Each structure stands twice: as structure tokens, then as C-alpha cells.
C-alpha positions, 0 to 999 in steps of 0.5 A, a space after each residue: 550050255 552053248 557059248 558064242 564063238 563067232 560074232 557077225 558084225 553089226 546087229 544080227 547074228 551070233 553062231 555058237 559052239 553048238 551050231 545054234 544061230 542067235 538073233 540079236 536086237 536089230 534095227 531092221 527086220 530085213 537085216 536080221 532075216 537076211 543074215 539069218 538066212 545066210 548063216 543057216 545056209 552056210 551051216 547046211 541047216 536050212 529048212 522051212 521050219 528054220 526059215 519061219 523061225 528066223 523070220 518070226 524071231 527077227 520080227 520079235 527082235 526088231 519090235 521089242 527094243 528091250 530085247 537085248 538077250 540072244 534069241 536062240 534057234 535051238 527049237 528049229 534044229 531039234 
């Protein structure tokens, strides 16, 4: 089970112990997406699949106000 280690301030991302990136509910799609891109690149895990997943999940998190749980990116890195 992954446990969150470092939190990126102001909506957006959590980076957990497994190296998975999580997107939290955010007010703007662009903010979540750009933070996802930044973290993925820093972690050296950037890929087309990860980019698409980040964009899709960022959009989901913005358009679903009730989504407060972390959205995990496990699938993008398997």
C-alpha cells in the first residue's frame, strides 16, 4: 500500500512512497495538468501514456466537485 510522503502545495499533486503521482480535486484543469507534468518529468517517469492519463484525471478531478479522494496514476506506470 502506498503512503503519501510529500505534498505539493495548493491543489494538485501528491507523490507517494511508491513513486505514484496522485491528483487531488483542483479548481483549474490547467493547474492540475501542469503540476502533473512537472512532477512526472522530475521523477523521470514521463511518457505519452502518463501525459494522457494526467490530462484525463485532471479533467475528472475538476469537473467532479465531490471527488476528494486521491486519483492514482498506478496504471500509467505499469
